[in-house]
Every structure is written in structure tokens, then in C-alpha cells.
BADOTI-501795 format. One record per residue (C-alpha): x, y, z. Coordinates in Angstrom, 3 decimals. Example, Ala and Ser with C-alpha at 12.3 -4.5 7.8 and 13.67 -1.06 7.14 Angstrom:
# BADOTI-501795
<<12.300, -4.500, 7.800>>
<<13.670, -1.060, 7.140>>
# end
This chain:
# BADOTI-501795
<<0.119, -0.054, 0.134>>
<<1.106, 3.061, -0.704>>
<<0.936, 5.737, 2.017>>
<<1.334, 9.777, 1.834>>
<<2.249, 11.277, 5.409>>
<<1.006, 14.924, 6.041>>
<<2.437, 16.825, 8.853>>
<<2.835, 20.554, 10.117>>
<<6.384, 20.316, 10.010>>
<<6.714, 23.696, 12.120>>
<<5.971, 22.027, 15.465>>
<<8.797, 19.253, 16.629>>
<<6.665, 17.252, 18.595>>
<<4.564, 16.157, 15.580>>
<<7.872, 15.306, 13.347>>
<<8.673, 13.043, 16.246>>
<<5.260, 11.092, 16.023>>
<<5.594, 11.242, 12.016>>
<<8.878, 9.604, 12.743>>
<<7.644, 6.752, 14.825>>
<<4.500, 6.168, 12.242>>
<<7.045, 6.454, 9.201>>
<<8.999, 3.255, 11.197>>
<<5.817, 1.702, 11.964>>
<<5.064, 1.553, 8.310>>
<<8.252, 0.602, 6.960>>
<<8.634, -2.194, 9.413>>
<<5.296, -3.434, 7.787>>
<<6.889, -3.162, 4.245>>
<<4.293, -0.458, 3.125>>
<<5.486, 2.341, 0.774>>
<<5.954, 6.172, 2.419>>
<<5.368, 9.071, 0.098>>
<<5.576, 12.735, 1.513>>
<<7.169, 15.956, 0.352>>
<<10.669, 16.579, -0.343>>
<<11.587, 18.904, 3.017>>
<<9.127, 16.663, 5.281>>
<<11.105, 13.787, 3.863>>
<<14.628, 15.775, 5.013>>
<<13.053, 17.166, 8.069>>
<<12.296, 12.835, 9.319>>
<<15.852, 12.382, 8.359>>
<<14.719, 9.613, 5.873>>
<<16.719, 9.567, 2.917>>
<<14.636, 7.998, -0.058>>
<<14.563, 4.615, -0.667>>
<<12.754, 2.097, -1.572>>
<<10.498, 2.421, 0.406>>
<<10.597, 5.820, 1.131>>
<<9.575, 7.656, -1.731>>
<<9.816, 11.859, -1.850>>
<<7.427, 14.404, -3.479>>
<<8.343, 18.061, -4.977>>
<<4.584, 19.361, -3.498>>
<<2.162, 17.655, -0.907>>
<<-0.499, 17.507, -3.957>>
<<1.801, 15.079, -5.732>>
<<2.345, 12.881, -3.318>>
<<-1.688, 12.469, -2.469>>
<<-2.027, 11.772, -6.265>>
<<0.318, 8.952, -5.598>>
<<-0.693, 7.272, -2.733>>
<<-3.807, 4.715, -1.811>>
<<-4.298, 6.315, 2.045>>
<<-2.919, 9.595, 3.431>>
<<-2.349, 9.571, 6.986>>
<<-2.749, 13.305, 8.590>>
<<-0.464, 13.489, 11.417>>
<<-1.469, 16.278, 13.786>>
<<-5.288, 17.744, 15.294>>
<<-7.740, 19.076, 13.174>>
<<-6.010, 21.808, 11.557>>
<<-3.731, 19.371, 9.775>>
<<-6.786, 17.207, 8.872>>
<<-8.039, 20.727, 7.402>>
<<-5.272, 21.280, 5.544>>
<<-5.225, 17.503, 4.240>>
<<-8.987, 18.123, 3.205>>
<<-8.031, 21.360, 1.180>>
<<-5.321, 19.000, -0.660>>
<<-7.283, 15.564, -1.287>>
<<-10.161, 17.626, -2.607>>
<<-11.880, 16.331, -5.467>>
<<-9.095, 13.502, -5.615>>
<<-11.278, 11.491, -2.839>>
<<-8.118, 10.046, -0.914>>
<<-9.040, 8.228, 1.985>>
<<-7.575, 10.309, 5.268>>
<<-6.810, 8.460, 8.044>>
<<-6.132, 11.088, 11.321>>
<<-3.587, 10.510, 13.533>>
<<-4.286, 13.019, 16.854>>
<<-0.605, 14.656, 18.295>>
<<-2.847, 17.711, 18.504>>
<<-5.026, 18.690, 21.594>>
<<-8.806, 17.952, 21.418>>
<<-9.264, 16.018, 17.949>>
<<-12.588, 15.874, 16.678>>
<<-11.756, 14.287, 13.135>>
<<-8.423, 12.961, 14.198>>
<<-9.645, 10.928, 16.621>>
<<-6.996, 8.282, 16.537>>
<<-4.309, 8.356, 19.232>>
<<-0.488, 8.090, 18.931>>
<<-0.231, 5.066, 21.250>>
<<-3.278, 3.213, 19.248>>
<<-1.191, 4.034, 15.634>>
<<0.457, 0.659, 15.328>>
<<-2.996, -1.498, 15.732>>
<<-4.432, 1.205, 13.288>>
<<-1.884, 1.169, 10.620>>
<<-2.332, -3.119, 11.186>>
<<-6.227, -2.219, 10.618>>
<<-5.225, -0.264, 7.440>>
<<-3.344, -2.629, 6.091>>
<<-5.226, -5.521, 6.500>>
<<-7.957, -3.924, 4.990>>
<<-10.282, -3.819, 8.432>>
<<-11.498, -0.163, 7.914>>
<<-14.585, 1.250, 6.184>>
<<-14.584, 5.084, 4.529>>
<<-16.931, 8.264, 5.923>>
<<-18.314, 10.331, 3.615>>
<<-18.337, 14.266, 4.887>>
<<-19.723, 16.481, 2.967>>
<<-17.994, 20.095, 1.887>>
<<-19.805, 23.387, 1.129>>
<<-18.508, 25.632, -1.871>>
<<-18.768, 29.269, -1.772>>
<<-18.390, 31.841, -5.055>>
<<-18.979, 35.313, -5.671>>
<<-20.661, 35.048, -8.869>>
<<-17.743, 35.740, -10.729>>
<<-16.883, 33.674, -13.414>>
<<-12.930, 34.100, -13.257>>
<<-12.388, 33.780, -9.349>>
<<-12.143, 30.200, -7.971>>
<<-14.657, 28.761, -5.602>>
<<-13.281, 28.150, -2.319>>
<<-14.575, 24.907, 0.437>>
<<-15.069, 24.570, 3.350>>
<<-14.911, 21.190, 5.619>>
<<-15.802, 22.764, 8.619>>
<<-17.458, 26.488, 8.322>>
<<-17.242, 29.271, 6.282>>
<<-16.936, 32.080, 8.495>>
<<-18.464, 36.055, 7.922>>
<<-16.686, 38.534, 10.613>>
<<-15.536, 41.928, 11.574>>
<<-12.405, 43.356, 10.416>>
<<-12.288, 46.563, 13.096>>
<<-12.176, 45.440, 16.894>>
<<-15.166, 48.019, 17.549>>
<<-18.153, 47.373, 15.210>>
<<-20.341, 44.790, 14.924>>
<<-21.032, 43.558, 10.838>>
<<-24.536, 43.408, 9.331>>
<<-25.377, 40.684, 6.806>>
<<-27.860, 39.846, 4.878>>
<<-28.906, 36.150, 4.360>>
<<-31.414, 34.761, 1.538>>
<<-32.210, 30.607, 1.662>>
<<-33.162, 29.541, -1.546>>
<<-33.891, 33.202, -3.056>>
<<-35.944, 33.859, 0.066>>
<<-34.885, 36.324, 3.066>>
<<-33.766, 34.924, 6.244>>
<<-32.638, 37.427, 8.197>>
<<-30.795, 40.302, 8.789>>
<<-27.930, 39.408, 11.333>>
<<-26.481, 42.108, 13.175>>
<<-23.590, 40.493, 15.051>>
<<-19.999, 40.402, 15.590>>
<<-19.845, 37.328, 12.716>>
<<-21.688, 34.745, 10.894>>
<<-20.588, 30.909, 10.845>>
<<-22.504, 28.571, 8.039>>
<<-21.206, 25.035, 9.398>>
<<-21.875, 21.496, 7.528>>
<<-22.251, 18.886, 10.132>>
<<-18.621, 17.760, 10.547>>
<<-18.057, 21.520, 11.707>>
<<-20.784, 21.706, 14.005>>
<<-18.519, 20.902, 16.791>>
<<-15.883, 23.194, 15.914>>
<<-16.696, 27.052, 16.288>>
<<-20.056, 26.395, 15.127>>
<<-20.508, 25.067, 19.104>>
<<-18.330, 27.624, 20.828>>
<<-21.067, 29.790, 19.476>>
<<-23.651, 27.870, 20.891>>
<<-24.867, 26.083, 18.232>>
<<-26.102, 22.524, 18.131>>
<<-23.953, 19.454, 17.477>>
<<-25.312, 17.415, 14.144>>
<<-24.567, 14.402, 13.137>>
<<-22.054, 13.956, 10.500>>
<<-24.426, 12.362, 7.968>>
<<-27.193, 14.730, 8.203>>
<<-28.008, 16.557, 4.883>>
<<-27.843, 19.939, 6.303>>
<<-25.713, 22.975, 6.991>>
<<-26.383, 25.565, 9.827>>
<<-26.407, 28.959, 10.136>>
<<-25.149, 30.481, 13.642>>
<<-24.402, 34.428, 14.902>>
<<-21.579, 34.834, 16.672>>
<<-22.380, 36.956, 19.312>>
<<-25.675, 38.439, 18.224>>
<<-27.459, 41.874, 19.520>>
<<-30.776, 40.396, 19.706>>
<<-30.913, 37.440, 22.117>>
<<-33.578, 35.849, 20.223>>
<<-31.416, 35.283, 17.363>>
<<-30.374, 32.033, 17.551>>
<<-28.501, 28.965, 15.104>>
<<-30.646, 28.077, 11.891>>
<<-30.485, 24.270, 10.240>>
<<-31.079, 24.058, 6.742>>
<<-31.275, 21.602, 4.062>>
<<-27.673, 21.183, 2.235>>
<<-29.595, 20.743, -0.923>>
<<-30.154, 24.153, -1.806>>
<<-28.144, 27.449, -1.492>>
<<-27.551, 30.130, 1.062>>
<<-26.653, 33.796, -0.245>>
<<-25.345, 36.525, 1.972>>
<<-24.664, 39.922, 1.537>>
<<-23.618, 42.812, 2.969>>
<<-26.107, 45.726, 4.207>>
<<-24.627, 48.299, 3.863>>
<<-22.012, 47.212, 1.087>>
<<-18.921, 48.974, 2.276>>
<<-18.473, 46.958, 5.581>>
<<-14.989, 45.827, 6.021>>
<<-15.548, 41.928, 6.537>>
<<-13.335, 39.118, 6.943>>
<<-14.101, 35.908, 4.851>>
<<-12.667, 32.646, 5.683>>
<<-13.049, 28.721, 4.799>>
<<-11.879, 26.372, 7.736>>
<<-9.787, 28.883, 9.306>>
<<-8.075, 30.481, 5.932>>
<<-8.835, 33.892, 5.277>>
<<-10.272, 33.675, 1.620>>
<<-9.969, 36.869, -1.384>>
<<-13.387, 35.843, -2.452>>
<<-14.934, 39.030, -1.407>>
<<-11.733, 41.049, -2.206>>
<<-12.330, 44.558, -3.820>>
<<-15.961, 44.325, -4.343>>
<<-19.268, 44.159, -2.365>>
<<-19.569, 41.223, 0.248>>
<<-22.278, 39.010, -2.104>>
<<-21.102, 35.222, -1.385>>
<<-23.421, 31.988, -2.597>>
<<-22.809, 28.835, -0.555>>
<<-24.226, 25.520, -1.748>>
<<-23.219, 21.969, -1.180>>
<<-19.693, 21.011, -3.590>>
<<-20.254, 18.123, -5.535>>
<<-17.505, 15.820, -3.497>>
<<-17.126, 14.651, -0.585>>
<<-14.252, 14.031, 2.048>>
<<-13.653, 10.628, 3.072>>
<<-12.653, 9.721, 6.468>>
<<-11.174, 6.595, 7.644>>
<<-13.643, 4.858, 9.838>>
<<-12.073, 2.028, 12.165>>
<<-14.066, -0.647, 14.104>>
<<-14.589, -0.062, 17.400>>
<<-15.191, 3.945, 16.965>>
<<-18.261, 5.330, 16.905>>
<<-19.439, 9.238, 16.876>>
<<-21.060, 9.143, 20.151>>
<<-18.298, 7.151, 21.517>>
<<-16.084, 10.707, 20.132>>
<<-18.409, 13.041, 21.585>>
<<-18.243, 11.220, 25.081>>
<<-14.378, 10.845, 25.507>>
<<-13.604, 14.840, 23.834>>
<<-16.508, 16.870, 25.731>>
<<-16.406, 14.535, 29.012>>
<<-20.196, 14.036, 28.776>>
<<-21.384, 12.280, 31.596>>
<<-17.945, 12.332, 33.638>>
<<-18.246, 13.284, 37.320>>
<<-14.782, 15.166, 38.033>>
<<-15.330, 14.781, 41.760>>
<<-14.597, 11.256, 41.200>>
# end
């Protein structure tokens, strides 16, 4: 099996974990692909089992499975790279919380053996696409969420939201989140939004610190589009996808259309793990800290 390693090379502890994973893969007779700079940092000169590529995208295109070593941020980065290629992603958590990367480093060797023997399935996570009506501008995609937020630290923003052409509301808030079910446990949860099962075909709109206390999250079917505009148009608004600032609204009034994209991200699902188990573990549901 050809396995690509993706890691944030700026964090030394993650490089240490990646060396451990590389050693397991080599010991198990697998082919290890990675970007040239990562190969160098791992002190692993190219060999019959370790192959270097000029870019991460080239390494991913040539592999069968991607192992993302880090936290959820690394998974989001990996998802941007895999995009419509549909390569399965196994997340090994060396970060903090790890909703997406839910295999812990001590479990890595057992997880890799399951991967090699085919004892795994894929779980589809749909993505959202944002466009600005300009055919010359590339769309941007999000596995977790799109975020509209203020550039200034002193003023709210005002956004009008339309669903399938019908006006929903005018939001006056510090920001507005449009999240997938996958992203429902990220910024959306911090802003008071609901937790959604990953397979539910919906998106959720959640205001960040809205001016009106009655303004709450709204769950909408993902088979129709949402349009978001700035009113008035001259507001300074930052637009980002999965934590990455986008230039989709650069030098023009904000007018963004969001809809379900035509590809899903494939996450490796190992036996013995469930979404509810992850919620109990990460959110400490049912735990009594006094015990």
C-alpha cells in the first residue's frame, strides 16, 4: 500500500510522532510518500520504501491512503489538498482535542495494521462551496465552516441571508458561521450552535454574539443554496474558509453564495469507534470530575 504522510513541520513534537509512524510503515513493508522537505526533516533519505515528491499534492495524487499527523487543523489542511481526488484520510491525533483526528498516537500501530489488512471503512463528510458570482474567480471549499467576521474590533457587521432566494433574516452580530455537520463541533459549538450527526445532509447558520438575544442558530437543508450579502455594502468584513482567509470578496461588495459541493471528503473509520463515543470522550459527557 502507498501511504502519504502529511504533517505540520513547524511543530517538533509532530515530526517526532511522524518518525514513529514512518518506522511502523516501513517495518510493515509499506511504501511511504511525503513532500521532499518532510522527508529531509524526518532524517529519512529516499529508499525503496520511502519516496520524496516535490509537493504535497503530488504525493497525495500518487498514494492510496493519506495519514494526517497532528490535530484537526492538519486534517483540514489535508482535506484541502485531497479535495475531489477522494483519497481516504486517517487522522492520528497529536494535537489537543481531535474530533476529526480521533486515533491517538499510542493507538497508531494497531490502527496502521487495520489499515493494511483492509479492516476499515470510509465515512463521507460533505463539503460546502462558496462563490461570488464571478466566473473568473475560483470557488473556495470548506469541510468545517465559512466565517464572516468583522475586521474592526469596535463595530458589529450587518449581513442579510437568503435561502433558496427567500430572505431569512438581517443579522447584526460580531460574525456569522455557516457550518457543515462536520464543523458543528468546531466554532459553531463554541458560538452556541447545535451538534449535528456527520451524515445529516444539512448546514447550520450560527451568529457570533448577535445583538438580539432571540437570534439563534438555524438548521437548513444542504440541497439548496444560501446567499449572504453585506448591508450596507461598504463594511469591512473578513471571509474565511476553515480558518483560512479568502480573497473571494476582495475589492468588491460582499455577495457570497454557499451550496453543497460536488465532492465529499473520505475519512477512514476504524472498527470499534463511534461518533457518540468521540463526543463522550472529547466533551467529557457523563463524567463526574469529583470522582
